[in-house]
C-alpha positions as CSV (number, residue, x, y, z in Angstrom):
1,Y,0.1,-3.0,-8.7
2,G,2.7,-0.8,-7.9
3,V,5.9,0.3,-7.3
4,E,8.2,2.4,-5.1
5,R,10.7,4.9,-6.8
6,P,14.3,4.3,-5.7
7,P,16.3,7.3,-4.5
8,R,18.5,8.6,-7.3
9,T,21.1,10.0,-4.8
10,E,21.4,5.9,-3.9
11,F,23.4,5.7,-7.5
12,S,27.0,6.7,-9.2
13,E,26.4,8.2,-12.3
14,V,25.2,6.3,-15.3
15,P,27.9,5.4,-18.1
16,N,27.6,7.8,-21.1
17,D,30.0,5.7,-23.0
18,G,27.2,4.7,-25.5
19,R,27.8,0.9,-24.5
20,F,24.9,-1.4,-24.8
21,R,24.3,-3.4,-21.5
22,V,21.0,-5.6,-20.9
23,L,19.3,-6.4,-18.2
24,F,17.5,-9.8,-16.7
25,V,16.0,-10.0,-13.5
26,G,13.5,-13.4,-12.6
27,S,14.1,-16.5,-12.4
28,G,16.0,-18.9,-15.0
29,I,13.3,-21.1,-16.1
30,Q,11.3,-21.3,-19.7
31,R,8.2,-19.2,-18.7
32,K,10.0,-16.4,-18.1
33,G,11.5,-16.6,-21.4
34,V,15.9,-15.9,-20.4
35,H,16.1,-19.0,-23.4
36,H,14.6,-17.3,-26.0
37,L,16.8,-13.6,-25.0
38,V,20.6,-16.0,-24.0
39,E,19.4,-17.2,-28.3
40,A,17.9,-14.0,-29.2
41,W,21.4,-12.6,-28.4
42,R,23.4,-14.7,-30.0
43,R,21.5,-14.3,-33.6
44,A,21.1,-10.9,-33.2
45,R,24.1,-8.7,-34.4
46,L,24.8,-6.4,-32.0
47,P,27.6,-3.5,-31.3
48,V,30.8,-4.4,-30.2
49,G,30.9,-4.4,-26.5
50,A,27.2,-5.2,-25.3
51,E,26.8,-6.7,-22.6
52,L,23.5,-9.0,-21.1
53,L,23.8,-9.3,-17.3
54,I,21.3,-12.6,-15.8
55,V,20.7,-11.5,-12.4
56,S,18.4,-14.9,-11.3
57,R,19.3,-16.8,-8.0
58,V,17.4,-20.4,-9.3
59,L,18.5,-20.8,-13.0
60,D,17.4,-24.2,-14.6
61,E,20.4,-25.2,-16.0
62,T,18.2,-27.6,-18.8
63,V,16.9,-24.4,-20.1
64,V,19.7,-21.6,-20.1
65,D,23.4,-24.2,-20.0
66,P,26.0,-21.7,-17.9
67,C,28.9,-23.1,-19.5
68,A,27.7,-22.7,-23.6
69,L,26.6,-19.0,-22.9
70,P,27.1,-16.1,-25.7
71,D,29.6,-13.1,-26.4
72,G,28.9,-11.0,-23.8
73,V,26.5,-13.0,-21.8
74,R,27.1,-13.2,-17.9
75,I,25.2,-15.0,-14.9
76,I,24.8,-13.9,-11.5
77,R,23.4,-15.9,-9.0
78,G,21.5,-13.2,-7.0
79,M,22.6,-10.3,-5.6
80,P,22.6,-7.7,-2.9
81,E,19.1,-5.3,-3.3
82,T,21.6,-2.4,-3.4
83,E,23.9,-3.7,-6.2
84,L,20.4,-5.1,-8.0
85,H,19.1,-0.8,-8.0
86,E,22.8,-0.3,-9.4
87,A,22.3,-3.2,-12.2
88,Y,18.9,-1.5,-12.9
89,H,20.8,2.1,-13.6
90,R,23.8,1.2,-15.0
91,A,22.1,-1.0,-18.0
92,S,20.1,0.5,-20.7
93,L,17.5,-1.8,-21.4
94,F,15.3,-4.3,-18.9
95,C,14.4,-7.1,-21.1
96,M,12.3,-10.1,-19.6
97,P,10.7,-12.1,-22.9
98,S,8.0,-14.2,-20.6
99,L,6.1,-16.2,-22.5
100,I,3.4,-15.3,-19.1
101,E,2.8,-13.3,-16.7
102,G,0.4,-12.4,-13.8
103,F,2.0,-9.0,-13.8
104,G,5.4,-9.0,-14.0
105,Q,5.8,-6.2,-11.1
106,V,10.2,-6.7,-12.1
107,Y,9.2,-4.7,-15.4
108,L,7.4,-1.3,-13.0
109,E,11.2,-1.7,-11.0
110,A,12.7,-0.9,-13.8
111,L,10.6,2.1,-15.2
112,A,10.8,3.3,-11.8
113,D,15.0,3.7,-12.4
114,G,14.1,5.0,-16.2
115,L,14.9,2.0,-18.0
116,P,13.0,1.1,-21.1
117,V,11.9,-2.3,-21.1
118,L,11.5,-5.0,-23.6
119,G,8.9,-7.7,-23.3
120,T,6.4,-9.8,-24.8
121,K,2.2,-9.2,-24.9
122,N,1.2,-11.9,-22.3
123,T,2.5,-9.5,-19.6
124,C,1.4,-5.7,-18.1
125,L,3.0,-4.1,-20.5
126,P,0.4,-3.4,-23.0
127,D,-1.3,-2.0,-20.1
128,L,1.7,0.5,-18.8
129,G,2.3,2.0,-22.0
130,G,4.1,1.8,-25.4
131,E,6.9,2.8,-27.2
132,E,6.4,6.6,-26.5
133,N,6.5,5.3,-22.9
134,G,9.8,3.3,-23.3
135,I,7.7,0.2,-23.5
136,F,8.6,-2.2,-26.2
137,L,7.3,-5.9,-27.4
138,A,8.6,-9.1,-29.0
139,E,6.2,-11.8,-30.5
140,V,5.6,-14.4,-27.2
141,G,8.3,-17.4,-28.1
142,D,9.5,-16.1,-31.2
143,V,13.4,-15.7,-30.7
144,D,13.9,-14.0,-34.1
145,N,11.4,-11.3,-33.8
146,L,13.6,-10.7,-29.9
147,A,16.9,-10.2,-32.2
148,D,15.5,-7.9,-34.5
149,Q,14.3,-5.7,-31.4
150,L,17.6,-6.4,-29.6
151,E,18.9,-5.2,-32.7
152,R,16.7,-1.7,-33.1
153,L,16.7,-1.0,-29.7
154,S,20.7,-1.4,-29.2
155,V,20.6,2.4,-31.5
156,I,17.7,3.7,-29.7
157,V,17.9,3.4,-26.1
158,P,21.4,4.0,-24.4
159,G,21.7,7.8,-23.8
160,N,18.2,8.1,-24.8
161,L,16.9,10.7,-22.1
162,A,13.6,11.4,-23.1
163,L,12.9,7.4,-23.3
164,Q,14.4,7.5,-19.2
165,S,12.3,10.0,-18.4
166,A,9.1,8.7,-19.6
167,A,9.8,5.4,-18.5
168,R,10.3,6.8,-15.1
169,E,7.3,8.8,-15.6
170,V,4.9,5.8,-15.9
171,A,5.9,3.8,-13.0
172,R,5.4,7.5,-11.1
173,E,1.5,6.5,-12.3
174,C,2.5,3.5,-10.6
175,D,3.0,4.2,-7.1
176,W,1.5,1.9,-4.2
177,R,-0.6,5.1,-3.2
178,I,-2.0,5.5,-6.2
179,F,-2.7,1.7,-6.4
180,R,-4.0,1.6,-3.3
181,E,-6.5,4.8,-3.6
182,K,-7.8,3.5,-7.1
183,L,-9.1,0.1,-5.7
184,R,-10.3,1.6,-2.7
185,Q,-12.5,3.9,-5.1
186,V,-13.5,0.3,-6.9
187,C,-14.2,-0.8,-3.4
188,E,-16.2,1.6,-2.8
189,T,-18.1,1.6,-6.0
190,A,-18.9,-2.2,-6.1
191,V,-20.2,-1.7,-2.3
192,E,-22.4,1.0,-3.8
193,S,-23.7,-0.6,-6.5
194,A,-24.9,-3.8,-4.2
195,D,-26.3,-1.8,-1.8
196,V,-24.1,-3.4,1.5
197,T,-23.2,-1.8,4.0
198,L,-19.7,-2.5,5.4
């Protein structure tokens, strides 16, 4: 898997007011853990002015009731790509605490814009790096642990240029050109070991 890094010139300056801004982008369904995120947000002791933006074209209202959101949580039903890139750029953390993912392309998209990410071990994240790379993990399905992580990261990530740079470096190593080259090498090795002529 790979990602294209968005041109930095497309974006306005990142807000430097120290506010904790969390972004979720994905389907608003149970598997993506959005309901755990909303409940963890409700339980967490977060700084005044903390914001959670949920961007989701599809929202299962049996999973998240848009009429019963905690303070600081907003839902947007879909967003044009240019505005979405701006939302990534303005956030201080991307969070999608999926119960299970085949990979989770959206994590790479966030990392490409220098956005530290919070997810679970049932995603691609453990394969991409660790906390020094701006990649943080919560226990799968554990709302209290997720709330603890949000509290901890609310202090660590806003304005953290080192984590932003480390996140971009992860994405740089996962661009499509590198992915295709690695795939080609794997295929060539498989063909050679099978003694097959293409």
